[in-house]
C-alpha positions, 0 to 999 in steps of 0.5 A: 462865178456866183450870181452875187458876184455877177450882180456886184460886177453889174453894178460896178460896170453900170458905174463905169458906163455912167463915168464913160460918157465923155470918152472916145466915141468907139470906146463909149459905144463898147461901154454902153453895149457891155451893160448889165443887160448885155452881160446877163444875155451872154451868161444866159447864152453860155448857161444854155451851152452848158446844158448841151455839153459845153466844157471849158472856161470863158472870159469876157473883159471890158478895158482889161477888167473881167465882167464874165470869168468862169468855167463850164463842164468838167476838166476831168469827166471821170473824176467829176472835176469841174472847169474853172478860171484856173483850168489849164488848156492847150491853146493850139495855134494861138501859140503862133502870136507868141512865136511871132512876138519872140521874133519881133523881140529878137529884131528889137534886140538887133539879133535878126531882121524879118527880111532875113532869108532862111539861108542865113539860118538853115543849110542846103536850102533848095534854090526855089526856097532860097528867097523865103524870108522870116517875113514870109514864114510869119505871114504864111506866104512861103508856099510850104505845106501845112504840115509834114507829120502828126503833132506828136510824131517823133522827128529829129531837128535835122530830119524835120528841116530836111523834110520841110526843105525837100517838100514841093512848094504849093506856089511861088514864094510870096505870091499867095497865102496858105496856112503853114504850121511848119513855117512857124516851127522853122521860126521856133528853130530860128528863135533858138539858134539866134537866142541860144536858149530853148524856145520856152526859156526865151519866151518866158524871159522876154514875153511871159515874165514881163507880162506877169504870166507864170502859168503859160508854156510847154513844161517850164511852168511846172504846172499843177497837173491836177489843173490841166484839162483832160481832152475828149473827142466825142466823149472818148478820153484823149488825155492831157497834152502832157501825157503825150510823147514830147521831146524833153521839155517841149513837143517835137517839131511838128507842133513846137512853135506852131501850137500846143502851148498850155495856158489859162483864160486869165493868163491870155488876158494878161498878155492882151493887156501887156500888148497895149503897152510898150512893156513887151513890144515897142510901138514900131514892133507892134505896127509890124505885128498887126500891119506887116508889109503887104502883097501887091494884091492886098488892101490891108482891111483884112489880113493875116499879120504876124500870128494874128488875123487882123480885120476892120469891122463894120464899125470902122474898128480893129478886130485882132483875132486867132483861134487854135484847135487839134480837134480835141481842144479849142481856144478862141482869142478875140481882141477889139482893141479900139473898143476895149473888149476882149473875149477868150474861150478855151474848151477841152471838148471840141465840137464844131457847133461851139466854135462860133461861140466867141463870135456870137458873144461879140455879136451880143455885145456889139449888136443889141438886137442880135438873138443867138441861136443855141446849137443842137445838142451833140448827144446819142440820139442825134448822133445815131440819127445823123449817122443813119442819114449820112449812110442813107445819103451815100447808099441811096441818094440825097433826096432819100436822106432829105425825105427821112429828115423831114419825117423825123421825130422833131425831138431829134436832129442832125449834127452839123459838125458830124456831117461836116467831118464826114464830108472832109473825110470823103475829100481826103479819100478823093471821093469828091462826088460823095463829099459834095452830096454830104455837104449838100445835106448840111446846107439843106439842114442848116441853111443859115450856116456860113460854115456849111456853105464854106465846106460845100464851096471847098468840095466844089473847089477840090472837084474843079467846079469853078461856078459852084465854088464861087456860088457857095463861097458867096453864100457863106460870105453873106452869112459870115462877112468875116470869112476871108478865106472865101473872099480870097478864093472868090477873088482868085477864081474870078480873076482867072 
């Protein structure tokens, strides 16, 4: 978007501001706060991210009209093809909201019910899983594992279902929340069984086409391959999702229905606007979509609904949100429905330091005095220093690493996401003591990072240290009151 275009939009939205004074209170506040000054502040922040390697597309809309919509970086580094509003990205787990909407559409058509048990759709369901319903699948309350294979790992439908149904439950059905990709893959199978169509075909006919979305799906849209972004992991080419091995027109079941849909920022804005009407889902269906039946221990102030994370803000309004990532692509979708604000971001270069961009943009909009902090650049010198500091922590001790950090050249710094990733690698390797030390390093270097404390809390949780788990999750919550995982863990541990 050119500066000239931005100035025109700014004038347009200044007019909207003046015309909206008589509006509803919460909407009025949103209009005032999305002023030309706020728009400029967001653009300035995104410009700074662009200089340190942000690559993707960003859209911010007020009442369905984009005030910012542009690309940053390259969709193909090698060919120097720039990202734009038309770049097509892998939206990851944002896919889940489409799967959930398709289920509700089938319910509207009288073809299924969310309280149907999975025994109606799958054979040989073990007794301990026979009480699982579609509702449990939608809300990640089945107790099923998160995954049973890699995203692009080949598997037949029969083998996938057998593997899922033979897995060990993490908790009794319906008693807790635990994010499960396989649950949404089962939902994709139910959609196909009930509709008699492929997943892609049913979603297009019933969701995307009515919303005017012609560039969303797995392969059905016949994408312009030149516009599909190449994914990069630490600057190494990962490739395009469509270059990976899929089963005919869609990914294998490790990914189908739970992730991997391709789309653009503009397409998701069409979806956002369609959901404000009864064009796709009825009012009754949307009530279940955002506010399903809760467990006994839930308040409804912050829940995982049907493919959405829904919470009440400190402004007494709703935030409806979801993100998606495969640690190559990352997408974020914030909908402040009561305030008319939509924020959509997609990137083809995943970096943990950029994952908070959507939340930061919302803070700029809703808190006039908020000053965003620009992340540390993920470049060669900073990576080398981070790797050396991690090595020093593990081979000597944390104190030695801290002393080295204090004496560093002030033009060089640690990378929070690299340290965080190493900590999780150590957890996977069952080296919990080492993982805790690495996460302590992150907390020392980034004392204002909610994610750093969250990760340290998770390491202590894995180690069985209740006291320090609660202590660090509480610190994370203070820095990010929206960290519902931390709130859940604290509540559970303090009630034990």
